[in-house]
N, C-alpha and C positions, 0 to 999 in steps of 0.2 A: 335024969334023962332030958329033962327040959333044959338044963344048963348045957348039956352036950349038944342039943340041937341048936341052941343059941350060939354056942361056940363054933359049930360047923357053919351056921349061917353067917357068922361074923367073918370067918375065913373066906367064905365065898364072896362076900361084899368087899372085903379088903383089896383084892386085886383090881376090882373095877374102880375103886377110889384111887388106887395107886396109878392105874392106867390113865385116869382122868388128869391126875397131877402131872404125869410125864408128858401128856399131850400139850400142856401149856408151854413148856420150854421149847418143844418142837414147833409149836405155832409161832412163838416169838422168833425162833431162828428162821423159819420160813418168811415171816414178815420182814425181818432184817435183810434177808437175801433178796426179797422182792424190792425193797427200798433201794438196796445197792444196785440191783440190775436197772432200776429206773434211773438212778443217778448216772450209771455208766452209759445208758442209752442217751440221756441228755447231754453228757459230755461228748459222746460220739457225734451227735448232731452238731454241737457247737464247734467241734474240731473240724468236721467236714465242711461246715459253713465257712469257717475261717480259712481253711485250705483253699476252697473255691475262690474266696475273695482274694486271697494271696495270688492265686494263678491269674485271675483277671487283672489284678494290679501289675503283675509282672508283664503281661502282654501289653498293657497300656504303657508301661515304662519303655518297653522295647519299641513300640510304635512311636512314642514321643522321642526316643533317642534317634530313630530313623528320621523323624521330622527335623530335629536339630541338625543332624548330619546333612540333610538336603539343603537347608537354609545356609549352613556353613559353607557348603560346596559352592552354592550360588554366590555367596559373598566373596569367597576366595577367587572365583572366576572374575567377578566384577573388579576386585582389587588388582588382579593380574592385568586385566584390560586397561584399568586406570593407569597402571605403571607403564604399559606399552604406549598409551596415548600421550602420557606426559613425556616419555622419552622421544616420541615422534615429534612433539611440539618443540622440544629442545633442538632436534635435528633441523626442523624447519627454520627455527630462529637462527641457527648457525648458518644455514644455507642462505637465508636472506641477507645476513651480514656479509657473507662471501660475495653475493651478487652486488651489494651496495659498494663494497670495497673495489671489486673488479670494475664496476661501471665508472667509478671516479677516475680511474687511470686511463680511460678510453677517450679518444677524440673522435672516432668514427660514430656518427649519429645512428647508423643502421645497427651497429653492434651494441650501442647503448640501449637502443630500443629493444633489442633482443633480450637484454638483461632485465629491462623494465617489464617486458611481457612475462618473462619467467618469474620475476618477483611477484607480479600481480596474480599469476596462477597459484603460486605458492601461498599467497595471502588468502586466496579464496579457500584453498585446502585447509589452511590453518583455522579459518573461521568455521569451517565445517567440523574440523576436529575439536575446536573449542566448544561448539554446541554439543557434540557427542560427549565430551569430557564433562560438561555441566550436567547433562542427563545422567551420565554414569555416576557422578557424585551424589545426585538426588537418589538414584537407585541404591547406591551403597548405604546411604543414611537410612533408607527404608528397610533394607536388608539387615542392617545392624539392629534396628528397633525390633524387627521380626525375630531375629536371633535371640535378643534379650527376652522377648515374650515367650518364645518356645523353651528357652532354658529355664525360665521361671516356672513354666508348667511342669517341666521335667523335675525340677527341684521339689515342687509340691508333691508330685507323685512319689518321688523317692522318700520324702519325709513321711508320707502316708504308709509306704511300704515298711519303713523303719518302725513306725508306731505299731503296725500290725505284727512285725517281727517281735518287738518287745512284749506285746500282749500275748503272743503265742509262747514266747519264752517263759513268761511269768506263769502261764497256764500249765506248762510242763513241770514246773517246780512243785514237788510234793508238798502239801500243806499239812501233813500229818506229823 
């Protein structure tokens, strides 16, 4: 009877030992799941941070593209104005030559004086135009330099965006 009671006691203790052993794999599984959830949370934070950074960079690129466009427009306007002034100077030079040629064939001093006065006025206008042309050339040089600077900034931002894109792309690639 004593053996029987030991046997019954053994059977009663056996399930509790078995339950304790089955708890260990469950605990390991829970620990693994917890670790994976923590990793996923960290990856989500990293991805969110990278996404926000990408959005900020995109807005900066757009703003820089607008700055480049504004400077380019100002340079185009200055170039157009420069062309107009250059053409106007050519017309003035042609007109001065016409006055000089016309004056040489005249014998009447009053008419010669009229051409001399017109030529003098034209020379004053040409001097004014020349000053404007020189100022415009200086402005064009400044605008070209500003455009190069703004384009360089844009290039740096685009490079940074490309690097971020590559980083995100490599993060998407499964490493398993």
